[in-house]
KENUTOR-316679 format. One record per atom (N, C-alpha, C, CB): y, x, z; chain; atom name; residue in one letter; residue number from 1. Coordinates in steps of 0.2 Angstrom, whole numbers, plus 5000, padded with zeros to 4 digits. Atoms other than C-alpha are relative to their C-alpha. Glycine has a CB too. Example, Ala and Ser with C-alpha at 12.3 -4.5 7.8 and 13.67 -1.06 7.14 Angstrom:
2
PT    c2    c1    c3  chain  atom  res    n
PT  4994  5004  5000      A     N    A    1
PT  4978  5062  5039      A    CA    A    1
PT  5006  5004  5000      A     C    A    1
PT  5000  4995  5006      A    CB    A    1
PT  4994  4996  4999      A     N    S    2
PT  4995  5068  5036      A    CA    S    2
PT  5005  4996  5003      A     C    S    2
PT  5002  5002  4993      A    CB    S    2
***
This chain:
118
PT    c2    c1    c3  chain  atom  res    n
PT  4994  5004  5000      A     N    M    1
PT  5000  5000  5000      A    CA    M    1
PT  5006  5004  5000      A     C    M    1
PT  5000  4995  5006      A    CB    M    1
PT  4994  4995  5000      A     N    A    2
PT  5012  5014  5004      A    CA    A    2
PT  5001  5003  4994      A     C    A    2
PT  5000  5005  5006      A    CB    A    2
PT  5000  4997  5006      A     N    K    3
PT  5008  5022  4988      A    CA    K    3
PT  5004  4996  4995      A     C    K    3
PT  4993  5002  4997      A    CB    K    3
PT  4997  5004  5005      A     N    N    4
PT  5014  5007  4978      A    CA    N    4
PT  5008  5000  5002      A     C    N    4
PT  4997  4993  5000      A    CB    N    4
PT  4993  5000  4998      A     N    H    5
PT  5030  5007  4988      A    CA    H    5
PT  5004  5006  4998      A     C    H    5
PT  5001  4999  5008      A    CB    H    5
PT  4997  4994  5003      A     N    D    6
PT  5033  5025  4984      A    CA    D    6
PT  5001  5000  4993      A     C    D    6
PT  4996  5006  5002      A    CB    D    6
PT  5000  5001  5007      A     N    E    7
PT  5030  5022  4966      A    CA    E    7
PT  5006  4996  4998      A     C    E    7
PT  4994  4998  4997      A    CB    E    7
PT  4994  5004  5001      A     N    D    8
PT  5043  5008  4966      A    CA    D    8
PT  5006  5003  5001      A     C    D    8
PT  4999  4994  5004      A    CB    D    8
PT  4994  4996  4998      A     N    L    9
PT  5056  5019  4974      A    CA    L    9
PT  5002  5005  4995      A     C    L    9
PT  5000  5003  5007      A    CB    L    9
PT  4999  4995  5006      A     N    K   10
PT  5053  5032  4960      A    CA    K   10
PT  5004  4997  4994      A     C    K   10
PT  4994  5004  4999      A    CB    K   10
PT  4998  5004  5006      A     N    N   11
PT  5058  5019  4947      A    CA    N   11
PT  5007  4997  5002      A     C    N   11
PT  4995  4995  4998      A    CB    N   11
PT  4994  5003  4998      A     N    L   12
PT  5074  5014  4957      A    CA    L   12
PT  5005  5005  4999      A     C    L   12
PT  5000  4996  5007      A    CB    L   12
PT  4995  4995  5001      A     N    N   13
PT  5090  5022  4951      A    CA    N   13
PT  5006  4997  5004      A     C    N   13
PT  5002  5002  4993      A    CB    N   13
PT  4995  5002  4996      A     N    I   14
PT  5105  5020  4963      A    CA    I   14
PT  5006  5004  4999      A     C    I   14
PT  4999  4999  5007      A    CB    I   14
PT  4994  4996  5001      A     N    I   15
PT  5123  5025  4959      A    CA    I   15
PT  5005  4997  5006      A     C    I   15
PT  5004  4999  4993      A    CB    I   15
PT  4997  5003  4994      A     N    G   16
PT  5132  5023  4976      A    CA    G   16
PT  5008  4999  4999      A     C    G   16
PT  4999  5005  5005      A    CB    G   16
PT  4992  5001  5000      A     N    N   17
PT  5150  5017  4980      A    CA    N   17
PT  5003  5007  5001      A     C    N   17
PT  5001  4995  5006      A    CB    N   17
PT  4996  4994  5000      A     N    G   18
PT  5162  5031  4977      A    CA    G   18
PT  4998  5005  4995      A     C    G   18
PT  4999  5003  5007      A    CB    G   18
PT  5002  4996  5005      A     N    T   19
PT  5152  5039  4963      A    CA    T   19
PT  5002  4997  4993      A     C    T   19
PT  4992  5000  5000      A    CB    T   19
PT  4998  5002  5006      A     N    S   20
PT  5159  5039  4946      A    CA    S   20
PT  4996  5004  4994      A     C    S   20
PT  5008  5001  4999      A    CB    S   20
PT  5003  4996  5005      A     N    I   21
PT  5150  5043  4930      A    CA    I   21
PT  5003  4998  4993      A     C    I   21
PT  4992  4998  5000      A    CB    I   21
PT  4997  5001  5007      A     N    I   22
PT  5157  5045  4912      A    CA    I   22
PT  4994  5003  4996      A     C    I   22
PT  5006  5004  4999      A    CB    I   22
PT  5005  4998  5005      A     N    G   23
PT  5143  5045  4899      A    CA    G   23
PT  4995  4994  5000      A     C    G   23
PT  4996  5006  5003      A    CB    G   23
PT  5005  5006  5001      A     N    N   24
PT  5128  5034  4894      A    CA    N   24
PT  4994  5001  5005      A     C    N   24
PT  4998  5000  4993      A    CB    N   24
PT  5006  5000  4996      A     N    I   25
PT  5113  5030  4905      A    CA    I   25
PT  4994  4996  4997      A     C    I   25
PT  5001  4997  5007      A    CB    I   25
PT  5005  5003  5003      A     N    S   26
PT  5096  5026  4899      A    CA    S   26
PT  4994  5001  5005      A     C    S   26
PT  4998  5003  4993      A    CB    S   26
PT  5005  4999  4995      A     N    S   27
PT  5081  5022  4910      A    CA    S   27
PT  4994  4995  4999      A     C    S   27
PT  5003  4999  5007      A    CB    S   27
PT  5005  5005  5000      A     N    N   28
PT  5064  5013  4911      A    CA    N   28
PT  5000  4996  5006      A     C    N   28
PT  4993  5003  4998      A    CB    N   28
PT  5000  5003  4993      A     N    G   29
PT  5067  5009  4929      A    CA    G   29
PT  5006  4995  5002      A     C    G   29
PT  4999  5005  5005      A    CB    G   29
PT  4994  5004  4998      A     N    D   30
PT  5078  4997  4939      A    CA    D   30
PT  5006  5004  5001      A     C    D   30
PT  4998  4996  5006      A    CB    D   30
PT  4994  4997  4998      A     N    I   31
PT  5096  5002  4941      A    CA    I   31
PT  5005  4996  5004      A     C    I   31
PT  5004  5002  4993      A    CB    I   31
PT  4995  5004  4996      A     N    R   32
PT  5109  4997  4954      A    CA    R   32
PT  5006  5005  5000      A     C    R   32
PT  4997  4999  5007      A    CB    R   32
PT  4994  4997  5000      A     N    I   33
PT  5127  5002  4952      A    CA    I   33
PT  5005  4997  5005      A     C    I   33
PT  5003  5001  4993      A    CB    I   33
PT  4995  5002  4995      A     N    D   34
PT  5139  5001  4967      A    CA    D   34
PT  5006  5004  4999      A     C    D   34
PT  4998  5001  5007      A    CB    D   34
PT  4994  4995  5002      A     N    G   35
PT  5151  5015  4960      A    CA    G   35
PT  5002  4997  4993      A     C    G   35
PT  4998  5007  5000      A    CB    G   35
PT  4997  5002  5007      A     N    S   36
PT  5158  5015  4942      A    CA    S   36
PT  4997  5004  4995      A     C    S   36
PT  5008  5002  5000      A    CB    S   36
PT  5003  4997  5006      A     N    L   37
PT  5151  5019  4925      A    CA    L   37
PT  5005  4999  4994      A     C    L   37
PT  4993  4998  4999      A    CB    L   37
PT  4996  5001  5007      A     N    E   38
PT  5162  5022  4909      A    CA    E   38
PT  4995  5003  4995      A     C    E   38
PT  5007  5004  5001      A    CB    E   38
PT  5005  4998  5005      A     N    G   39
PT  5149  5022  4896      A    CA    G   39
PT  4995  4994  4999      A     C    G   39
PT  4996  5007  5002      A    CB    G   39
PT  5005  5005  5001      A     N    N   40
PT  5134  5012  4890      A    CA    N   40
PT  4994  5001  5004      A     C    N   40
PT  4997  5000  4993      A    CB    N   40
PT  5005  5000  4996      A     N    L   41
PT  5119  5007  4900      A    CA    L   41
PT  4994  4997  4997      A     C    L   41
PT  5001  4997  5007      A    CB    L   41
PT  5006  5003  5003      A     N    D   42
PT  5101  5004  4893      A    CA    D   42
PT  4994  5001  5005      A     C    D   42
PT  4999  5003  4993      A    CB    D   42
PT  5006  5000  4996      A     N    T   43
PT  5086  4999  4904      A    CA    T   43
PT  4995  4995  4998      A     C    T   43
PT  5002  5000  5008      A    CB    T   43
PT  5005  5005  5001      A     N    K   44
PT  5070  4991  4901      A    CA    K   44
PT  4998  4995  5006      A     C    K   44
PT  4993  5004  4997      A    CB    K   44
PT  5001  5003  4994      A     N    A   45
PT  5070  4984  4918      A    CA    A   45
PT  5006  4996  5003      A     C    A   45
PT  4998  5005  5006      A    CB    A   45
PT  4995  5004  4997      A     N    K   46
PT  5082  4975  4930      A    CA    K   46
PT  5006  5004  5002      A     C    K   46
PT  4998  4997  5007      A    CB    K   46
PT  4994  4996  4999      A     N    F   47
PT  5100  4980  4932      A    CA    F   47
PT  5004  4996  5005      A     C    F   47
PT  5005  5001  4993      A    CB    F   47
PT  4996  5004  4995      A     N    V   48
PT  5111  4975  4947      A    CA    V   48
PT  5006  5004  5001      A     C    V   48
PT  4996  5000  5007      A    CB    V   48
PT  4994  4997  4999      A     N    L   49
PT  5129  4978  4949      A    CA    L   49
PT  5003  4997  5006      A     C    L   49
PT  5005  4998  4993      A    CB    L   49
PT  4998  5002  4993      A     N    G   50
PT  5135  4977  4967      A    CA    G   50
PT  5008  4998  4999      A     C    G   50
PT  4999  5006  5005      A    CB    G   50
PT  4993  5002  5000      A     N    A   51
PT  5152  4970  4972      A    CA    A   51
PT  5005  5005  4999      A     C    A   51
PT  5001  4996  5007      A    CB    A   51
PT  4996  4994  5001      A     N    T   52
PT  5160  4987  4972      A    CA    T   52
PT  4999  5003  4994      A     C    T   52
PT  5000  5005  5006      A    CB    T   52
PT  5002  4996  5006      A     N    G   53
PT  5153  4992  4956      A    CA    G   53
PT  5004  4997  4994      A     C    G   53
PT  4993  4999  4998      A    CB    G   53
PT  4996  5002  5006      A     N    S   54
PT  5162  4992  4939      A    CA    S   54
PT  4997  5004  4994      A     C    S   54
PT  5007  5002  5001      A    CB    S   54
PT  5003  4997  5006      A     N    I   55
PT  5156  4996  4921      A    CA    I   55
PT  5005  4999  4994      A     C    I   55
PT  4993  4998  4998      A    CB    I   55
PT  4996  5001  5007      A     N    K   56
PT  5167  4999  4905      A    CA    K   56
PT  4995  5003  4995      A     C    K   56
PT  5007  5004  5001      A    CB    K   56
PT  5005  4998  5005      A     N    G   57
PT  5154  4999  4891      A    CA    G   57
PT  4995  4994  4999      A     C    G   57
PT  4996  5006  5002      A    CB    G   57
PT  5005  5005  5002      A     N    E   58
PT  5139  4990  4884      A    CA    E   58
PT  4994  5001  5004      A     C    E   58
PT  4998  5000  4992      A    CB    E   58
PT  5006  5000  4995      A     N    I   59
PT  5124  4985  4895      A    CA    I   59
PT  4994  4996  4996      A     C    I   59
PT  5002  4997  5006      A    CB    I   59
PT  5006  5003  5003      A     N    V   60
PT  5106  4981  4888      A    CA    V   60
PT  4995  5001  5006      A     C    V   60
PT  4998  5003  4993      A    CB    V   60
PT  5005  5000  4995      A     N    C   61
PT  5093  4976  4901      A    CA    C   61
PT  4995  4994  4999      A     C    C   61
PT  5004  5000  5007      A    CB    C   61
PT  5005  5005  5000      A     N    S   62
PT  5078  4965  4905      A    CA    S   62
PT  5003  4993  5004      A     C    S   62
PT  4994  5002  5003      A    CB    S   62
PT  4997  5005  4996      A     N    T   63
PT  5086  4955  4919      A    CA    T   63
PT  5006  5003  5004      A     C    T   63
PT  4995  4997  5005      A    CB    T   63
PT  4994  4998  4997      A     N    S   64
PT  5103  4956  4928      A    CA    S   64
PT  5003  4996  5005      A     C    S   64
PT  5005  5002  4995      A    CB    S   64
PT  4996  5004  4995      A     N    E   65
PT  5112  4951  4944      A    CA    E   65
PT  5007  5004  5000      A     C    E   65
PT  4996  5000  5007      A    CB    E   65
PT  4993  4997  5000      A     N    V   66
PT  5131  4955  4943      A    CA    V   66
PT  5004  4997  5006      A     C    V   66
PT  5003  4999  4993      A    CB    V   66
PT  4995  5002  4995      A     N    S   67
PT  5143  4954  4958      A    CA    S   67
PT  5007  5004  4999      A     C    S   67
PT  4997  5002  5007      A    CB    S   67
PT  4994  4996  5001      A     N    G   68
PT  5156  4967  4952      A    CA    G   68
PT  5003  4999  4993      A     C    G   68
PT  4998  5007  5000      A    CB    G   68
PT  4996  5001  5006      A     N    L   69
PT  5167  4970  4936      A    CA    L   69
PT  4996  5003  4994      A     C    L   69
PT  5007  5003  5001      A    CB    L   69
PT  5003  4998  5007      A     N    I   70
PT  5160  4972  4918      A    CA    I   70
PT  5006  4999  4995      A     C    I   70
PT  4994  4997  4998      A    CB    I   70
PT  4996  5001  5006      A     N    E   71
PT  5172  4976  4904      A    CA    E   71
PT  4996  5003  4994      A     C    E   71
PT  5007  5004  5001      A    CB    E   71
PT  5005  4999  5006      A     N    G   72
PT  5161  4975  4888      A    CA    G   72
PT  4995  4995  4999      A     C    G   72
PT  4997  5007  5001      A    CB    G   72
PT  5006  5005  5002      A     N    K   73
PT  5146  4967  4881      A    CA    K   73
PT  4994  5001  5005      A     C    K   73
PT  4998  5001  4993      A    CB    K   73
PT  5006  5000  4997      A     N    I   74
PT  5131  4963  4891      A    CA    I   74
PT  4994  4996  4997      A     C    I   74
PT  5000  4998  5008      A    CB    I   74
PT  5006  5003  5003      A     N    I   75
PT  5114  4959  4883      A    CA    I   75
PT  4994  5000  5005      A     C    I   75
PT  4998  5004  4993      A    CB    I   75
PT  5006  5001  4995      A     N    V   76
PT  5100  4952  4894      A    CA    V   76
PT  4995  4996  4997      A     C    V   76
PT  5003  4997  5007      A    CB    V   76
PT  5006  5002  5003      A     N    E   77
PT  5083  4949  4888      A    CA    E   77
PT  4998  4993  5003      A     C    E   77
PT  4994  5004  5000      A    CB    E   77
PT  5003  5006  4997      A     N    D   78
PT  5078  4936  4901      A    CA    D   78
PT  5006  4996  5004      A     C    D   78
PT  4995  5002  5006      A    CB    D   78
PT  4995  5004  4997      A     N    I   79
PT  5091  4929  4914      A    CA    I   79
PT  5005  5005  5003      A     C    I   79
PT  4996  4997  5006      A    CB    I   79
PT  4994  4997  4998      A     N    L   80
PT  5108  4934  4919      A    CA    L   80
PT  5003  4996  5006      A     C    L   80
PT  5006  5002  4995      A    CB    L   80
PT  4997  5004  4994      A     N    V   81
PT  5115  4929  4937      A    CA    V   81
PT  5006  5003  5001      A     C    V   81
PT  4995  5001  5006      A    CB    V   81
PT  4994  4998  4998      A     N    L   82
PT  5133  4930  4940      A    CA    L   82
PT  5002  4997  5007      A     C    L   82
PT  5006  4997  4995      A    CB    L   82
PT  4999  5002  4994      A     N    K   83
PT  5137  4930  4958      A    CA    K   83
PT  5008  4998  5001      A     C    K   83
PT  4999  5006  5005      A    CB    K   83
PT  4994  5003  4999      A     N    A   84
PT  5153  4922  4965      A    CA    A   84
PT  5006  5006  4999      A     C    A   84
PT  5001  4997  5007      A    CB    A   84
PT  4995  4995  5001      A     N    S   85
PT  5162  4939  4965      A    CA    S   85
PT  5000  5004  4993      A     C    S   85
PT  4999  5005  5006      A    CB    S   85
PT  5001  4996  5007      A     N    A   86
PT  5157  4944  4947      A    CA    A   86
PT  5006  4998  4996      A     C    A   86
PT  4994  4997  4997      A    CB    A   86
PT  4995  5000  5005      A     N    K   87
PT  5170  4947  4934      A    CA    K   87
PT  4998  5003  4994      A     C    K   87
PT  5007  5002  5003      A    CB    K   87
PT  5002  4997  5006      A     N    I   88
PT  5165  4949  4916      A    CA    I   88
PT  5006  4999  4995      A     C    I   88
PT  4994  4997  4997      A    CB    I   88
PT  4995  5000  5006      A     N    I   89
PT  5178  4953  4902      A    CA    I   89
PT  4997  5003  4994      A     C    I   89
PT  5007  5004  5002      A    CB    I   89
PT  5004  4998  5006      A     N    G   90
PT  5168  4953  4886      A    CA    G   90
PT  4995  4995  4999      A     C    G   90
PT  4997  5007  5002      A    CB    G   90
PT  5005  5005  5002      A     N    D   91
PT  5153  4945  4878      A    CA    D   91
PT  4994  5001  5003      A     C    D   91
PT  4999  5001  4992      A    CB    D   91
PT  5006  5001  4997      A     N    I   92
PT  5137  4939  4885      A    CA    I   92
PT  4995  4998  4995      A     C    I   92
PT  5000  4995  5006      A    CB    I   92
PT  5006  5002  5004      A     N    V   93
PT  5120  4938  4875      A    CA    V   93
PT  4994  5000  5005      A     C    V   93
PT  4999  5004  4994      A    CB    V   93
PT  5005  5001  4995      A     N    T   94
PT  5106  4931  4886      A    CA    T   94
PT  4996  4994  4998      A     C    T   94
PT  5002  4999  5007      A    CB    T   94
PT  5005  5006  5001      A     N    S   95
PT  5091  4919  4886      A    CA    S   95
PT  5002  4994  5005      A     C    S   95
PT  4993  5002  5001      A    CB    S   95
PT  4999  5004  4995      A     N    K   96
PT  5096  4911  4902      A    CA    K   96
PT  5006  5003  5005      A     C    K   96
PT  4994  4998  5005      A    CB    K   96
PT  4994  4997  4996      A     N    I   97
PT  5112  4912  4913      A    CA    I   97
PT  5001  4995  5006      A     C    I   97
PT  5006  5000  4996      A    CB    I   97
PT  4999  5004  4994      A     N    S   98
PT  5116  4906  4931      A    CA    S   98
PT  5007  5003  5003      A     C    S   98
PT  4994  5001  5006      A    CB    S   98
PT  4994  4998  4998      A     N    I   99
PT  5134  4906  4937      A    CA    I   99
PT  5002  4997  5006      A     C    I   99
PT  5005  4999  4994      A    CB    I   99
PT  4998  5003  4993      A     N    E  100
PT  5140  4904  4955      A    CA    E  100
PT  5007  4998  4999      A     C    E  100
PT  4998  5005  5005      A    CB    E  100
PT  4993  5002  5000      A     N    P  101
PT  5156  4895  4958      A    CA    P  101
PT  5004  5006  5003      A     C    P  101
PT  5002  4994  5005      A    CB    P  101
PT  4996  4995  4998      A     N    G  102
PT  5170  4908  4959      A    CA    G  102
PT  5000  5006  4995      A     C    G  102
PT  4998  5003  5007      A    CB    G  102
PT  5001  4995  5005      A     N    A  103
PT  5163  4920  4946      A    CA    A  103
PT  5005  4999  4994      A     C    A  103
PT  4993  5000  4997      A    CB    A  103
PT  4995  5000  5005      A     N    I  104
PT  5176  4924  4932      A    CA    I  104
PT  4996  5003  4993      A     C    I  104
PT  5006  5004  5002      A    CB    I  104
PT  5003  4998  5006      A     N    F  105
PT  5170  4926  4914      A    CA    F  105
PT  5005  4998  4994      A     C    F  105
PT  4994  4996  4998      A    CB    F  105
PT  4995  5001  5005      A     N    T  106
PT  5182  4929  4899      A    CA    T  106
PT  4997  5003  4994      A     C    T  106
PT  5007  5003  5001      A    CB    T  106
PT  5004  4997  5006      A     N    G  107
PT  5173  4931  4882      A    CA    G  107
PT  4996  4994  4997      A     C    G  107
PT  4996  5006  5002      A    CB    G  107
PT  5005  5004  5003      A     N    T  108
PT  5159  4923  4872      A    CA    T  108
PT  4993  5000  5003      A     C    T  108
PT  5000  5001  4992      A    CB    T  108
PT  5007  5000  4998      A     N    C  109
PT  5142  4918  4877      A    CA    C  109
PT  4995  4997  4995      A     C    C  109
PT  4999  4996  5007      A    CB    C  109
PT  5005  5002  5004      A     N    N  110
PT  5127  4917  4866      A    CA    N  110
PT  4993  4999  5004      A     C    N  110
PT  4999  5004  4993      A    CB    N  110
PT  5006  5001  4997      A     N    M  111
PT  5111  4909  4873      A    CA    M  111
PT  4994  4998  4995      A     C    M  111
PT  5001  4995  5006      A    CB    M  111
PT  5005  5002  5004      A     N    G  112
PT  5094  4907  4866      A    CA    G  112
PT  4999  5004  4994      A     C    G  112
PT  5000  4993  4998      A    CB    G  112
PT  5002  4996  5006      A     N    G  113
PT  5086  4913  4850      A    CA    G  113
PT  4997  5007  5002      A     C    G  113
PT  5007  5001  4996      A    CB    G  113
PT  5003  4993  5000      A     N    N  114
PT  5080  4931  4847      A    CA    N  114
PT  5006  5004  5002      A     C    N  114
PT  4997  5002  4994      A    CB    N  114
PT  4995  4995  4998      A     N    I  115
PT  5090  4943  4858      A    CA    I  115
PT  5001  5006  4996      A     C    I  115
PT  4998  5001  5008      A    CB    I  115
PT  5000  4994  5004      A     N    Q  116
PT  5085  4957  4847      A    CA    Q  116
PT  5005  5000  4994      A     C    Q  116
PT  4993  5002  4998      A    CB    Q  116
PT  4996  5001  5006      A     N    E  117
PT  5095  4950  4833      A    CA    E  117
PT  5007  5000  5002      A     C    E  117
PT  4998  4993  4997      A    CB    E  117
PT  4993  5000  4998      A     N    K  118
PT  5111  4949  4843      A    CA    K  118
PT  5003  5007  5000      A     C    K  118
PT  5001  4997  5007      A    CB    K  118
***
């Protein structure tokens, strides 16, 4: 059991509050950002943007939960969850979306269809 937990932690990437990255990130594992990223992010797994996190660039992921600021396009294969503190300035492409009251979104949203074509 502990072995599975250790393996899960190896696939979790965390960018903490106060950390800034300029450049692109690509990963097969889950990513959580509480700091800032100026660049594109591509992961085959889950992406979480914490309330203190911000991204300026394009995001491609399997599922996502957003509480912070995104300036750019986000493409989510399955479900995108916008928490009350989320702010997105840009376009959304996803199969499913959940938006809590208080979330701010300025841009276009395309749902359904083949995500790969977007």
